C-alpha positions as CSV (number, residue, x, y, z in Angstrom):
1,M,-10.3,66.2,95.4
2,M,-8.6,65.3,92.2
3,R,-8.6,61.7,91.1
4,I,-5.5,60.3,89.2
5,N,-5.9,57.4,86.8
6,T,-3.4,54.7,88.0
7,N,-4.6,52.0,85.5
8,P,-1.3,51.2,83.6
9,F,-3.2,50.0,80.5
10,R,-5.1,53.2,80.2
11,C,-1.9,55.3,80.7
12,I,-0.1,53.3,77.9
13,V,-3.0,53.7,75.5
14,A,-3.2,57.4,76.3
15,T,0.6,57.9,75.7
16,I,0.3,56.0,72.3
17,L,-2.7,58.0,71.1
18,W,-0.8,61.2,72.1
19,A,2.4,60.1,70.2
20,V,0.3,59.2,67.1
21,A,-1.3,62.5,67.2
22,L,2.0,64.3,67.3
23,A,3.5,62.2,64.4
24,A,0.4,62.7,62.0
25,P,0.9,65.2,59.2
26,A,-0.7,68.4,60.1
27,Q,-3.1,68.8,57.2
28,N,-6.3,70.4,56.1
29,T,-8.6,67.3,55.6
30,S,-10.3,68.9,52.6
31,L,-7.1,68.8,50.6
32,K,-6.0,65.8,48.6
33,V,-2.6,64.3,49.9
34,I,-0.2,62.8,47.4
35,E,3.2,61.1,47.8
36,L,6.2,62.6,46.0
37,Q,9.7,61.0,45.7
38,A,12.7,63.1,46.4
39,G,15.6,60.7,45.9
40,M,15.1,58.1,48.6
41,H,12.8,60.4,50.6
42,L,9.1,60.1,50.5
43,I,7.0,63.3,50.9
44,H,3.4,63.5,51.9
45,A,2.2,66.7,50.1
46,E,-1.2,68.3,50.5
47,V,-2.1,69.7,47.1
48,A,-3.4,73.2,46.9
49,Q,-4.8,73.7,43.4
50,S,-7.8,76.0,43.6
51,P,-7.1,79.9,43.9
52,N,-8.6,79.7,47.4
53,E,-6.6,76.7,48.5
54,R,-3.4,78.4,47.1
55,Q,-4.3,81.6,48.8
56,T,-4.8,80.0,52.2
57,G,-1.8,77.6,51.9
58,L,-0.3,76.7,55.3
59,M,-1.6,79.9,57.0
60,H,-2.4,79.6,60.7
61,R,-0.9,76.1,61.0
62,Q,1.1,75.6,64.2
63,R,3.4,72.8,62.8
64,L,4.2,70.7,59.9
65,A,5.1,67.1,60.3
66,P,8.5,65.8,59.1
67,N,8.5,64.9,55.4
68,S,5.2,66.6,55.0
69,G,4.5,69.6,52.9
70,M,2.2,71.5,50.6
71,L,2.4,71.3,46.7
72,F,0.9,74.3,44.9
73,A,-0.3,73.4,41.5
74,F,-1.0,76.1,39.0
75,E,-3.0,75.9,35.8
76,F,-0.2,77.5,33.7
77,D,3.5,78.1,34.1
78,G,4.3,81.6,35.5
79,L,6.3,83.6,37.9
80,H,4.2,82.6,40.9
81,C,5.4,84.5,44.0
82,F,4.8,83.6,47.6
83,W,4.8,85.4,50.9
84,M,4.3,84.3,54.5
85,K,1.4,86.5,55.7
86,N,-0.3,84.6,58.6
87,T,2.0,81.7,58.2
88,L,3.5,80.7,61.5
89,I,6.0,78.0,60.5
90,P,9.4,78.8,59.0
91,L,9.3,77.2,55.5
92,S,11.6,76.5,52.6
93,I,10.0,76.6,49.1
94,A,11.2,74.8,46.0
95,F,9.9,76.3,42.8
96,L,9.4,73.4,40.3
97,S,8.9,73.0,36.5
98,S,6.1,71.0,35.1
99,N,8.4,67.8,35.2
100,G,9.3,68.3,38.9
101,T,12.8,69.9,38.2
102,I,13.8,72.3,41.0
103,I,14.4,75.8,39.6
104,N,15.4,77.4,42.8
105,I,14.9,77.1,46.6
106,A,14.1,80.0,49.1
107,D,13.9,80.1,52.8
108,M,10.9,82.0,54.1
109,Q,10.4,83.5,57.6
110,P,7.1,83.3,59.5
111,Q,4.6,86.2,59.1
112,D,6.9,88.0,56.7
113,E,5.4,89.8,53.7
114,T,8.6,89.7,51.5
115,S,7.9,88.1,48.1
116,H,9.8,85.0,47.1
117,C,9.7,84.3,43.4
118,P,11.0,81.7,41.1
119,K,14.0,82.5,38.8
120,Q,11.9,81.4,35.8
121,A,8.3,80.4,35.1
122,V,7.2,77.3,37.1
123,H,4.2,75.1,37.2
124,F,4.5,74.0,40.9
125,A,5.9,75.1,44.2
126,L,6.5,72.8,47.2
127,E,6.7,74.2,50.8
128,M,8.4,72.1,53.4
129,N,9.8,72.8,56.9
130,Q,12.7,75.3,56.6
131,G,16.0,73.6,55.8
132,W,14.4,70.3,54.6
133,F,15.9,70.6,51.1
134,K,19.3,71.6,52.3
135,R,19.4,68.8,55.0
136,K,18.4,66.3,52.3
137,G,21.0,67.7,49.8
138,F,18.6,69.0,47.2
139,K,19.4,72.0,45.0
140,A,18.4,73.6,41.8
141,G,18.6,71.2,38.9
142,D,17.5,68.2,40.9
143,Q,14.3,66.5,40.1
144,L,11.4,65.3,42.2
145,A,9.0,62.4,41.0
146,G,5.3,62.0,41.3
147,T,2.2,61.4,39.3
148,V,1.5,65.1,39.1
149,F,4.7,65.8,37.1
150,M,4.7,65.6,33.3
151,P,7.4,63.6,31.6
């Protein structure tokens, strides 16, 4: 015999906890999370800065919360290319200069090994849910703000 919980208070609490879990950014708790400003939009970005963190990126994640992303920080400016091996979420990537200026944006498909590269040397790359930059009206030449970007 299956017992169903009919306590309304417990049902409400369970529903709230479920909603909070869905709204929380999907993140690797070992990565630092910083806030970036994109115009009037606030981005919660996990920072991948070690070679291992950058190599793993958003692989094997099932979802990425709205306004959440991953910022890849490199030790030097370069033509840092990305692919989507073992990445399950469709993403858009903005290649960024050291001061946060968008160099170019590319859409990337899940589990695709096609290389996506910046049009010139960059210091950062920011991955967001696919279409995020377009929906918010961001394009090459626009600038993001945050403490990681050099003036």
